BAKELO-740334 format. One record per residue (C-alpha): x, z, y. Coordinates in steps of 0.05 Angstrom, whole numbers, plus 5000, padded with zeros to 4 digits. Example, Ala and Ser with C-alpha at 12.3 -4.5 7.8 and 13.67 -1.06 7.14 Angstrom:
# residues 2
[[5246 5156 4910]],
[[5273 5143 4979]],
END
This chain:
# residues 110
[[9344 5359 2896]],
[[9327 5408 2841]],
[[9278 5390 2785]],
[[9249 5460 2784]],
[[9218 5459 2853]],
[[9147 5485 2849]],
[[9097 5450 2895]],
[[9035 5489 2913]],
[[8972 5450 2926]],
[[8906 5481 2949]],
[[8843 5439 2948]],
[[8782 5460 2988]],
[[8713 5428 2982]],
[[8657 5438 3032]],
[[8588 5410 3018]],
[[8540 5401 3076]],
[[8466 5383 3071]],
[[8433 5358 3136]],
[[8361 5375 3149]],
[[8318 5318 3122]],
[[8315 5273 3183]],
[[8358 5216 3207]],
[[8377 5247 3274]],
[[8406 5310 3241]],
[[8443 5269 3189]],
[[8473 5224 3242]],
[[8494 5284 3284]],
[[8525 5318 3223]],
[[8565 5255 3206]],
[[8591 5252 3277]],
[[8613 5325 3275]],
[[8646 5319 3207]],
[[8680 5253 3225]],
[[8712 5284 3287]],
[[8732 5346 3247]],
[[8768 5308 3191]],
[[8808 5266 3240]],
[[8832 5328 3277]],
[[8842 5371 3214]],
[[8890 5319 3186]],
[[8937 5336 3243]],
[[8941 5410 3225]],
[[9007 5437 3197]],
[[9004 5439 3122]],
[[8947 5391 3115]],
[[8961 5337 3064]],
[[8895 5301 3071]],
[[8821 5309 3088]],
[[8768 5261 3063]],
[[8694 5255 3079]],
[[8647 5229 3025]],
[[8572 5218 3030]],
[[8526 5224 2970]],
[[8494 5162 2943]],
[[8442 5202 2904]],
[[8422 5254 2956]],
[[8410 5230 3027]],
[[8441 5274 3080]],
[[8492 5308 3033]],
[[8565 5303 3054]],
[[8628 5329 3020]],
[[8693 5345 3056]],
[[8754 5349 3010]],
[[8818 5379 3037]],
[[8888 5385 3007]],
[[8935 5438 3035]],
[[9008 5454 3023]],
[[8992 5528 3012]],
[[8937 5579 3011]],
[[8966 5610 3074]],
[[8963 5545 3113]],
[[8892 5532 3090]],
[[8870 5602 3111]],
[[8902 5593 3179]],
[[8862 5530 3188]],
[[8797 5565 3169]],
[[8810 5614 3226]],
[[8828 5559 3275]],
[[8789 5539 3337]],
[[8777 5470 3305]],
[[8742 5501 3245]],
[[8701 5547 3289]],
[[8681 5489 3333]],
[[8659 5447 3273]],
[[8619 5506 3244]],
[[8584 5523 3309]],
[[8568 5449 3321]],
[[8530 5448 3255]],
[[8482 5504 3275]],
[[8411 5479 3273]],
[[8424 5413 3236]],
[[8438 5439 3166]],
[[8385 5451 3112]],
[[8426 5511 3087]],
[[8495 5542 3095]],
[[8551 5496 3070]],
[[8578 5509 3001]],
[[8653 5522 3005]],
[[8700 5528 2946]],
[[8775 5533 2938]],
[[8810 5499 2880]],
[[8878 5504 2848]],
[[8910 5435 2842]],
[[8917 5440 2766]],
[[8928 5365 2757]],
[[8914 5339 2827]],
[[8965 5289 2852]],
[[8984 5271 2922]],
[[9018 5205 2938]],
[[9056 5235 2996]],
END
């Protein structure tokens, strides 16, 4: 194996804020939980994590790691992503905040 192999890593964050009631928060958690389990099976997905804010009730963060920008973009156009997004209609306080990050010093244990 060559020492000069370049590994690309794309990190995506998506922040979701449920409307301020317990039912919407519980529904959002169910939607996101299903999404992360299925997204982990997509080609090029290294990992997907779901985190919930301790300081702001109803705020949830999805962190994804992808082998490449191309694979991540394919996922964003996938039926799974569309299903998750449409399932969130009516339960979010605002549109999710989505950002893409370069894995400058991110490490994957895979």
